[in-house]
VEXGUTOR-718870 format. One record per residue (C-alpha): residue number from 1; residue in three letters; x, y, z. Coordinates in steps of 0.05 Angstrom, whole numbers, m for minus. Each point is the difference from the previous one (the first is absolute). Layout:
BEGIN
   nr  rest       X       Y       Z
  NUM   ALA       X       Y       Z
...
This chain:
BEGIN
   nr  rest       X       Y       Z
    1   MET     794    m467   m2318
    2   HIS     m37      20     m64
    3   PRO     m65      34      21
    4   ALA     m49     m36     m45
    5   ALA     m68      32     m11
    6   SER     m36     m64      22
    7   LEU      35       2      68
    8   LEU     m17      73      10
    9   ILE     m73     m12     m15
   10   PHE      m1     m63      42
   11   THR      31      28      63
   12   THR     m37      67      m4
   13   ALA     m70     m23     m20
   14   SER      m2     m63      44
   15   GLY      25      39      60
   16   LEU     m54      53      m8
   17   GLY     m53     m53     m11
   18   PHE      17     m43      60
   19   GLY       9      63      42
   20   LEU     m70      22     m17
   21   LEU     m29     m69      11
   22   ALA      35      m4      67
   23   LEU     m38      63      23
   24   LEU     m65     m25     m28
   25   GLY       9     m64      40
   26   VAL      m2      40      65
   27   GLY     m60      41     m22
   28   LEU      34      62     m29
   29   PRO     m30      39     m33
   30   ARG     m70     m12      30
   31   PHE     m40       1     m65
   32   ASP     m56     m41     m29
   33   GLY     m36      m3     m67
   34   LEU      34      26     m63
   35   SER      58      31      39
   36   ALA      17     m68      30
   37   TRP      m4     m32     m69
   38   ALA      49      53     m26
   39   PHE      51     m10      56
   40   TYR      m1     m76      m4
   41   SER       5       2     m76
   42   LEU      59      47       3
   43   GLY      36     m42      51
   44   PHE      m9     m65     m37
   45   ALA      16      32     m67
   46   LEU      66      28      25
   47   ALA      20     m64      37
   48   CYS     m18     m47     m58
   49   GLY      28      47     m53
   50   GLY      66       4      36
   51   LEU       4     m75       8
   52   LEU     m16     m11     m74
   53   ALA      54      51     m19
   54   SER      52     m40      39
   55   THR      m9     m59     m47
   56   ALA      26      42     m58
   57   HIS      69      m3      31
   58   LEU       1     m76      m1
   59   GLY      38     m34     m55
   60   HIS     m62     m44     m12
   61   PRO     m62      36      26
   62   GLU     m43     m60     m19
   63   ARG      36     m39      55
   64   ALA     m18      49      55
   65   LEU     m42     m53      36
   66   LYS      62     m41      12
   67   ALA      22      54      50
   68   PHE     m49     m30      50
   69   ARG      42     m64       5
   70   GLU      61      27      35
   71   TRP     m31      31      62
   72   ARG      49     m35      47
   73   SER      61      39     m27
   74   SER     m25      57     m44
   75   TRP     m28      66      23
   76   LEU     m29       9     m70
   77   SER     m40     m63      11
   78   ARG     m21      22      70
   79   GLU     m22      66     m29
   80   ALA     m42     m37     m51
   81   TRP     m35     m41      54
   82   ALA      m8      61      45
   83   SER     m31      42     m55
   84   ALA     m48     m56     m20
   85   ALA     m22     m10      72
   86   THR      m7      76       9
   87   LEU     m43       9     m62
   88   ALA     m44     m60      20
   89   VAL     m12      24      71
   90   MET     m10      73     m19
   91   GLY     m44     m22     m57
   92   ILE     m47     m37      48
   93   TYR       2      60      48
   94   ALA     m17      48     m56
   95   VAL     m58     m44     m27
   96   LEU     m31      m6      69
   97   HIS       5      75      10
   98   LEU     m23      23     m69
   99   LEU     m57     m50     m11
  100   TRP     m27     m10      70
  101   GLY      28      59      39
  102   LEU      38     m46      47
  103   ARG      67      22      28
  104   VAL      30     m64      29
  105   ALA      54      32      43
  106   PRO      44     m62      13
  107   LEU       0     m15     m75
  108   GLY      20      71     m15
  109   TRP      56      m1      51
  110   LEU      26     m65     m30
  111   GLY      m2      33     m69
  112   THR      39      60      26
  113   ALA      53     m45      30
  114   LEU       6     m38     m65
  115   CYS       5      65     m39
  116   LEU      59      22      43
  117   GLY      29     m70      m4
  118   THR      m2       3     m76
  119   VAL      37      67       0
  120   VAL      52     m30      47
  121   ALA       8     m60     m46
  122   THR      10      46     m59
  123   SER      54      40      37
  124   ARG      35     m64      22
  125   ILE      11     m20     m73
  126   TYR      51      57      m1
  127   ALA      20       7      74
  128   GLN      25     m72       3
  129   LEU      53      11     m54
  130   ARG      69       4      34
  131   THR      30      13     m69
  132   VAL     m36      68      m1
  133   PRO      22      35      65
  134   ARG     m45      60     m12
  135   TRP     m61     m45       3
  136   ASN      25     m50      52
  137   HIS     m26      38      60
  138   TRP     m63       4      43
  139   SER     m13      71     m26
  140   THR     m22     m30     m67
  141   THR     m60     m34      32
  142   ALA     m15      61      43
  143   LEU      m2      46     m61
  144   PHE     m44     m48     m41
  145   LEU     m49      m1      58
  146   GLY       5      75      10
  147   TYR     m15      17     m72
  148   ALA     m57     m51      m4
  149   LEU     m34      27      62
  150   SER      11      73     m14
  151   GLY     m25      m9     m72
  152   GLY     m59     m40      25
  153   ALA     m17      54      51
  154   LEU       2      53     m55
  155   LEU     m46     m41     m45
  156   ALA     m47     m13      58
  157   GLY      m3      74      18
  158   GLN      28     m10      70
  159   VAL      34      67       6
  160   THR      29      m5      70
  161   ALA      26     m70     m10
  162   ALA      28      19     m68
  163   LEU      37      60      28
  164   LEU      32     m40      55
  165   LEU      19     m58     m45
  166   LEU      28      45     m54
  167   ILE      45      37      48
  168   LEU      25     m64      32
  169   THR      12     m33     m67
  170   GLY      35      61     m28
  171   GLY      47       2      60
  172   ALA      13     m75      m5
  173   GLN      15       8     m75
  174   ILE      53      54      13
  175   ALA      33     m43      53
  176   ALA      m2     m61     m46
  177   TRP      34      39     m56
  178   MET      55      25      46
  179   ASP      14     m68      30
  180   GLY      m7     m36     m67
  181   ASP      53      44     m32
  182   ARG      51     m28      49
  183   ARG     m23     m73       2
  184   PHE      37     m28     m60
  185   ALA      66      27      26
  186   ALA     m16     m23      71
  187   ARG      m9     m72     m25
  188   ARG      70       4     m30
  189   HIS     m19     m32     m66
  190   SER      56       0     m50
  191   ILE      31     m42     m56
  192   PRO      45     m37      51
  193   SER     m59     m15      45
  194   ALA     m45     m20     m58
  195   THR      52     m48     m29
  196   GLY      33     m22      64
  197   LEU      68      17     m29
  198   GLY      48      42      40
  199   ALA      m8      55      51
  200   PRO     m37      65     m15
  201   GLY      40      38     m51
  202   GLY      42     m61     m16
  203   ILE     m31     m15     m68
  204   ARG     m34      40     m54
  205   GLN     m44     m15     m59
  206   PHE      38     m10     m66
  207   GLU     m61       5     m45
  208   PRO     m75     m10       7
  209   PRO     m27     m71     m10
  210   HIS     m42      20     m61
  211   THR      10      48     m57
  212   GLY     m75       5     m14
  213   SER     m62       6      42
  214   ASN     m35     m59      34
  215   TYR     m55     m11      51
  216   LEU      43      23      58
  217   THR      23      64     m32
  218   ARG     m71      16     m23
  219   GLU     m35     m15      65
  220   MET      51       5      57
  221   VAL      54      49     m23
  222   PHE     m35      67      m6
  223   VAL      36      65      19
  224   VAL     m33      67      11
  225   ALA      43      63      10
  226   ARG       2      29      70
  227   LYS     m21      69     m25
  228   HIS     m63     m30     m28
  229   VAL     m13     m40      63
  230   ALA       1      63      43
  231   LYS     m50      36     m46
  232   LEU     m46     m60      m4
  233   ARG       0     m10      75
  234   VAL     m22      72      10
  235   ILE     m53      m6     m53
  236   GLY     m25     m67      26
  237   LEU      m4      23      72
  238   ALA     m33      66     m18
  239   LEU     m54     m34     m41
  240   ALA     m11     m61      45
  241   VAL       1      36      67
  242   LEU      10      75       3
  243   LEU     m53      22     m51
  244   PRO     m54     m48      25
  245   VAL      13      23      72
  246   GLY      m6      72     m22
  247   LEU     m65     m13     m36
  248   LEU     m29     m40      58
  249   VAL      11      55      52
  250   LEU     m42      48     m43
  251   PRO     m75       2      10
  252   PHE     m27     m65     m28
  253   SER     m26      m5     m70
  254   HIS      m8     m58     m47
  255   ILE      43      35     m53
  256   LEU      58      10      49
  257   ALA      m7     m72      24
  258   ALA       3     m26     m71
  259   LEU      62      42     m15
  260   ALA      32     m28      63
  261   VAL     m12     m71     m24
  262   VAL      26      14     m70
  263   SER      62      34      28
  264   HIS      13     m57      49
  265   VAL      m6     m53     m54
  266   ALA      47      38     m46
  267   GLY      50       8      56
  268   VAL      m3     m74      19
  269   VAL      14     m19     m73
  270   VAL      62      45       1
  271   ILE      23     m29      67
  272   ARG     m12     m72     m24
  273   TRP      40      15     m63
  274   LEU      57      21      45
  275   PHE     m11     m61      44
  276   PHE      17     m45     m60
  277   ALA      50      46     m36
  278   GLU      43      10      62
  279   ALA       3     m73      19
  280   GLU      74     m18      m7
  281   HIS       4     m75     m12
  282   VAL      65     m34      20
  283   VAL       4     m31     m69
  284   GLY      14      69     m27
  285   LEU      71      m6      26
  286   TYR      15     m52     m54
  287   TYR     m20      52     m52
  288   GLY      43      56      25
  289   ARG     m54      35      41
  290   ASP      23      23      68
  291   PRO     m58      35      36
  292   VAL      47      24      55
  293   ARG      42      42     m48
  294   ARG     m51      22     m52
């Protein structure tokens, strides 16, 4: 799939924002005054900024409110409702805390649950797609949650939690890459299975259905060379996990903590770019793309 900038900003920023808000909902970090204002502002800015960026990928951004209508069948709609509920609950929690010094624990716990639910809903937009075998797996949701919580822990200055979450997420990412590379072939998708004509190997494509580009070729048929994939995986994992872990095990300083956050965000952007670029959609078979043999 074509890795549009709006999707990269959306999935990265909203994940960080909701991850930070999830920790604030359970009282981490334990700050008041200007520090609390800064943390809440950062969390809401990232969450809202990411959600706003997602509308840029819609054909008609002005119709974004219509996404709320299809909650019975659409994970995009469920994400819209979950994010609205999350921002409302966490907004009330933040106002009570910042203006009156009240930490209403049950309200914060509900906000944390909604934050995680929103991240799950975002991941399910992709994980539900059987036509994209690399995404159609429980690991997609696990990784979205892992990056949200590890990024949130970094932003909140929770060193021990961040170390543990980064290591677990990095290991899960490696496993997901290894398994995802085999998933398209394991599903046995092919021109015969896609068309319902003949046994595997019994038919072949005479010519592609279009001589020019269209929406499908622009959005769903994107190929990145394997040699570039290997390099980008190393770069992404090094920036998102290895470098932040190395910086966190050093004696704490605000400069090192800031560098760890910047490195992690840059690495997540690279990994999210790969998440979209490596997604082999079954429709690519109609355009001569065979992910199994490339």
